[in-house]
C-alpha positions in Angstrom: 61.0 125.9 108.7 58.8 128.7 107.3 55.1 128.3 107.0 55.2 128.5 103.2 57.8 125.8 102.6 55.6 123.2 100.9 55.5 123.0 97.1 52.8 121.4 95.0 53.0 120.2 91.4 51.0 122.3 89.0 51.0 121.7 85.2 51.6 125.0 83.5 48.3 125.1 81.6 46.5 125.1 85.0 48.8 127.6 86.7 46.8 130.8 85.8 43.6 129.4 87.3 45.3 128.1 90.4 47.4 131.2 91.2 44.8 132.6 93.5 44.5 129.5 95.7 48.3 129.0 95.7 48.7 132.5 97.1 45.9 132.1 99.6 47.2 128.8 100.9 50.9 129.9 100.7 51.8 127.0 98.5 54.8 127.2 96.2 54.3 125.8 92.7 56.4 123.2 91.1 55.6 124.0 87.5 55.4 121.0 85.2 56.6 121.9 81.7 55.6 119.2 79.2 57.2 119.1 75.8 54.0 120.4 74.2 54.1 123.4 76.6 57.7 124.1 75.8 56.8 124.3 72.1 53.8 126.6 72.6 54.5 128.7 75.6 54.6 132.5 75.3 57.6 133.6 77.3 56.0 137.0 78.2 53.0 135.2 79.7 55.2 132.8 81.6 57.4 135.6 82.9 54.3 137.5 84.1 52.8 134.4 85.8 56.1 133.8 87.7 56.5 137.4 88.6 53.0 137.4 90.2 53.8 134.4 92.3 57.2 135.7 93.4 55.7 139.1 94.2 53.3 137.3 96.6 56.3 135.8 98.4 56.1 132.4 96.9 59.1 130.4 95.4 59.1 128.4 92.3 60.5 125.1 91.2 60.2 123.4 87.7 59.6 119.8 86.7 61.2 119.2 83.3 59.6 116.9 80.6 60.0 113.2 81.3 57.8 111.3 78.9 60.1 109.8 76.1 63.1 111.6 77.5 66.1 109.2 77.4 69.3 111.2 78.0 71.2 107.9 78.3 70.0 106.6 74.9 72.5 105.0 72.6 70.8 106.9 69.8 72.5 110.3 69.2 69.4 111.9 67.7 67.3 111.0 70.8 70.0 112.5 73.1 69.9 115.6 70.9 66.2 116.0 71.5 66.8 115.8 75.3 69.4 118.5 75.0 67.0 120.7 73.0 64.2 120.2 75.6 66.5 121.0 78.5 67.8 124.1 76.7 64.2 125.2 76.4 63.7 124.6 80.1 66.8 126.5 81.0 65.7 129.5 78.9 62.6 129.7 81.1 64.7 129.2 84.2 66.7 132.3 83.3 63.5 134.2 83.4 61.9 132.6 86.5 64.8 131.8 88.7 63.5 128.5 90.1 65.0 127.1 93.3 65.4 123.7 91.6 64.5 121.8 88.4 63.4 118.1 88.6 64.8 116.0 85.8 64.8 112.3 84.9 67.8 110.1 84.0 65.7 107.6 82.1 67.5 104.5 83.4 65.5 101.3 83.3 67.3 98.0 83.7 64.9 96.3 81.3 65.4 98.7 78.4 69.1 99.0 79.0 69.6 95.3 79.7 71.2 96.2 83.0 74.0 98.0 81.3 74.5 101.0 83.6 77.9 101.8 82.2 76.5 102.3 78.7 73.7 104.4 80.1 76.2 106.5 82.1 78.6 107.0 79.2 75.8 108.3 77.0 74.3 110.4 79.8 77.6 112.2 80.2 77.2 113.5 76.7 74.1 115.3 77.9 74.2 116.5 81.5 77.5 118.3 82.1 76.5 121.3 79.8 73.0 121.5 81.4 74.4 121.3 84.9 76.9 124.1 84.0 74.1 126.3 82.7 72.1 125.6 85.9 75.1 126.8 87.9 75.3 130.0 85.9 71.6 130.7 86.5 71.9 129.9 90.2 69.5 126.9 90.3 70.0 123.2 90.9 69.0 120.1 89.0 67.4 117.3 91.0 67.4 113.9 89.4 64.3 111.9 90.3 64.2 108.1 90.8 61.5 106.4 88.8 62.0 102.8 87.7 65.3 102.6 89.6 65.4 99.5 91.8 68.7 100.6 93.4 70.3 104.0 93.9 73.4 103.0 91.9 72.5 104.7 88.5 71.8 108.1 90.1 74.8 107.8 92.4 77.1 107.0 89.5 75.9 110.0 87.5 76.1 112.4 90.4 79.6 111.1 91.3 80.8 111.5 87.6 79.6 115.1 87.4 80.2 116.1 91.0 78.6 119.5 91.1 76.8 121.4 93.9 74.2 122.2 91.2 73.3 118.5 90.6 71.6 116.4 93.2 68.7 114.0 93.9 64.9 114.2 94.0 63.8 111.3 96.1 60.3 110.2 95.1 59.0 108.1 98.0 56.1 106.7 96.0 58.4 105.5 93.2 60.7 104.1 95.8 57.9 102.0 97.2 57.0 100.6 93.8 60.4 99.8 92.4 63.2 99.7 95.0 64.9 96.4 95.9 66.9 98.0 98.7 65.8 99.5 102.0 65.1 103.1 102.5 68.0 103.3 104.9 70.3 101.9 102.2 69.0 104.4 99.7 69.6 107.3 102.1 73.0 106.0 103.0 74.1 106.4 99.4 72.1 109.5 98.4 70.7 111.2 101.5 73.3 114.0 101.6 72.5 114.8 98.0 68.8 115.1 98.3 67.6 118.5 97.1 63.9 117.7 96.9 61.4 115.0 97.8 58.2 114.1 96.1 55.6 113.0 98.6 52.7 110.7 97.8 51.5 107.3 98.9 50.6 103.9 97.4 50.1 100.3 98.2 52.9 98.9 96.1 50.8 97.9 93.1 50.6 101.1 91.0 51.5 104.7 91.2 48.3 105.9 92.9 49.6 109.2 94.2 47.5 108.9 97.3 47.8 111.4 100.3 50.3 110.3 103.0 48.7 107.7 105.2 46.3 106.2 102.6 48.8 103.7 101.4 51.3 101.6 103.2 54.5 103.8 103.1 56.1 104.4 106.5 56.2 108.1 106.5 57.5 108.4 110.1 60.6 106.5 108.9 60.8 108.5 105.7 60.7 111.9 107.5 63.2 110.7 110.1 65.7 109.8 107.4 65.1 113.1 105.6 65.7 115.1 108.8 68.9 113.2 109.5 70.2 113.7 106.0 69.7 117.3 105.0 68.3 120.5 106.5 67.8 122.1 103.1 65.1 120.0 101.3 62.2 121.1 99.1 59.0 119.2 100.1 56.7 118.7 97.1 53.3 117.0 97.1 51.9 115.5 93.9 48.2 115.1 94.3 46.2 114.1 91.3 42.9 115.7 92.4 41.6 118.4 94.7 40.5 116.0 97.4 44.0 114.4 97.6 45.4 117.9 97.8 43.2 118.8 100.8 44.0 115.5 102.6 47.8 115.9 101.9 47.7 119.4 103.4 46.0 118.1 106.5 48.7 115.5 107.1 52.0 116.9 105.8 52.3 120.0 108.2 52.2 117.6 111.2 55.3 115.8 109.9 57.1 119.0 109.1 56.2 120.9 112.4 54.2 123.5 110.5 50.9 125.2 111.4 47.8 123.7 109.7 47.1 124.9 106.2 43.5 125.8 105.3 
């Protein structure tokens, strides 16, 4: 594994100020593109920022908008907004060539009254065209687990579309908060489809985004399952402050067999 294989989530408005430290630390950005950013971004500025990072030998991933995005909604107009947002993301992807784009399926058993079939039917009105566009660009979509208490919704959608350009982003912190099945069972169903993992810790009460080791997640078990499932995984940390970034970079290289990052 190369020494610059770790990605870190960076909201686009902060990217310019953090480019120098990303290059110095050899950290690859996962650029978060909120809906507000998509409506205000200057494409020439975005292209220049990505070119600077790639010229320095870094790779790029995207995180698409997730707040209020409900691609499985029974409301046609809401699904149309999701398609519009994803088309905006894909236009930027054509410029930047990200390795992967993290997306959200929006399934929540409480809002959908446990009706996965209805959610799936509506989702299939949205994702096939987006996945097809990702394939033409040469990137992959990675659907992240959020409120999912089992892997079934994501598994059903990936099976229905069945594309090498559509896989899973396993968020270990969200798994700790919401999953009703073991990590082994989750990886039994989706391990071979994992494109990316989001790495942060918590104690099971709220989404704290702590550095690994400061909550109660068993990261030895987590990394063992990852290594036994796929050899081509993007490792992304999601710290919410500079101290958490520093601590995550102290811990993570040891799990990945990398040299210390400083």
